[in-house]
C-alpha positions in Angstrom: -0.2 -0.3 0.3 1.4 3.4 -1.3 0.1 7.2 0.0 -0.9 7.4 -3.8 -2.9 4.2 -4.2 -6.5 5.2 -5.1 -8.1 4.1 -1.9 -5.6 6.3 0.1 -6.2 9.4 -2.3 -10.2 9.0 -1.8 -10.2 8.7 1.7 -7.6 11.8 1.6 -10.6 13.5 -0.3 -13.7 12.3 2.2 -11.2 13.7 5.1 -11.3 17.3 2.9 -14.8 17.2 2.5 -15.2 16.0 6.6 -13.4 19.8 7.2 -15.2 21.1 4.8 -18.6 20.1 6.9 -16.9 21.2 9.9 -15.9 24.9 8.5 -19.6 24.7 7.1 -21.3 24.4 10.9 -19.2 27.2 11.9 -20.4 29.5 9.4 -24.0 28.2 10.2 -23.8 29.4 13.7 -21.9 32.6 12.4 -24.3 33.3 10.1 -27.9 32.6 12.0 -25.8 35.0 15.0 -25.7 38.1 13.1 -29.6 37.1 11.2 -31.0 36.6 15.3 -28.8 39.3 16.9 -27.3 37.5 19.5 -23.7 37.4 19.0 -20.7 35.9 21.8 -21.1 35.2 24.7 -24.6 34.4 24.4 -25.3 31.0 23.2 -28.9 31.0 24.4 -32.3 32.6 23.4 -33.3 32.3 19.4 -34.4 28.5 18.8 -32.4 28.5 15.1 -29.4 29.6 16.8 -29.5 26.8 19.8 -30.2 24.4 17.1 -27.1 25.8 14.4 -25.3 25.2 17.6 -26.0 21.6 18.3 -25.8 20.9 14.8 -21.9 22.0 15.1 -21.6 20.6 18.3 -22.7 17.3 17.8 -20.7 17.6 14.2 -17.6 18.1 16.2 -18.7 14.9 19.1 -18.7 12.9 15.9 -15.3 13.5 14.4 -13.9 12.2 17.0 -14.9 8.5 16.2 -15.3 9.1 12.6 -11.8 10.3 11.6 -9.7 7.3 13.4 -11.9 5.0 12.4 -12.1 5.9 8.8 -8.2 5.8 8.7 -7.6 2.7 10.6 -9.9 1.0 8.6 -8.5 2.8 5.3 -5.0 1.9 6.2 -6.0 -2.0 7.5 -9.3 -3.0 5.9 -7.8 -1.2 2.9 -10.5 -1.1 -0.6 -13.1 1.2 -1.4 -15.5 0.5 1.5 -13.9 2.8 3.8 -13.9 6.2 1.7 -16.9 5.1 0.7 -18.4 4.6 3.7 -17.1 7.8 4.6 -18.4 9.3 2.1 -21.9 8.3 3.6 -21.0 10.1 6.5 -20.5 13.2 4.9 -23.7 12.5 3.5 -25.6 12.0 6.9 -23.7 14.9 9.0 -25.2 17.4 6.1 -28.9 15.2 6.2 -28.9 16.1 9.9 -27.8 19.6 9.7 -30.5 20.2 7.3 -33.2 18.1 9.1 -32.1 19.4 12.3 -32.5 23.3 11.1 -36.1 22.6 9.7 -37.5 20.8 12.8 -35.0 19.2 15.3 -37.2 16.1 14.8 -35.9 15.6 11.4 -32.3 14.9 12.7 -32.8 11.5 13.1 -31.9 10.0 9.1 -29.1 12.1 9.2 -27.9 11.3 12.1 -28.8 7.2 11.7 -26.5 7.9 8.6 -23.7 9.1 10.5 -23.7 6.6 13.5 -24.2 3.8 11.7 -21.1 4.6 9.1 -18.6 4.9 12.0 -19.8 1.2 13.2 -19.2 0.2 9.8 -16.2 1.8 9.9 -15.1 0.5 13.4 -16.1 -3.2 12.1 -13.9 -2.3 9.1 -11.1 -1.5 11.3 -11.1 -4.2 13.6 -11.6 -7.2 11.0 -7.9 -5.4 9.4 -6.3 -5.4 12.1 -6.8 -8.5 13.5 -5.9 -9.9 9.8 -3.0 -7.7 10.3 -1.8 -9.0 13.6 -2.6 -12.6 12.3 -0.1 -12.4 9.3 2.6 -10.6 11.0 2.2 -13.7 13.9 2.6 -16.2 11.1 5.6 -15.3 10.5 
């Protein structure tokens, strides 16, 4: 495996997309603050601002598990599955944000896509790591 392998490159692009989504949530908070006239350090008082802050916060919380799971799966499981699942995570975050901003109860589909994607990446990473361990132990 090299860093120029197609699946690793695609994983890099998925990571960049995830970074852009994080930047997008920060912009969402900033634009919402301007629209409702609530500026730092205030964090409450307007439901739209509170939703935007929760979208950003939940997305950042999701990064803690998503990025390591994505890269462990990409490095040890290899192939096209990890970056494809990473794209699904990115889609899930966008669906989550749109749903949450419209109506908090509409966030479930995006959240489900995101969390199931992370779980799938963890499974792939575990399979890949066990396989690598077995190969290393056999020599």
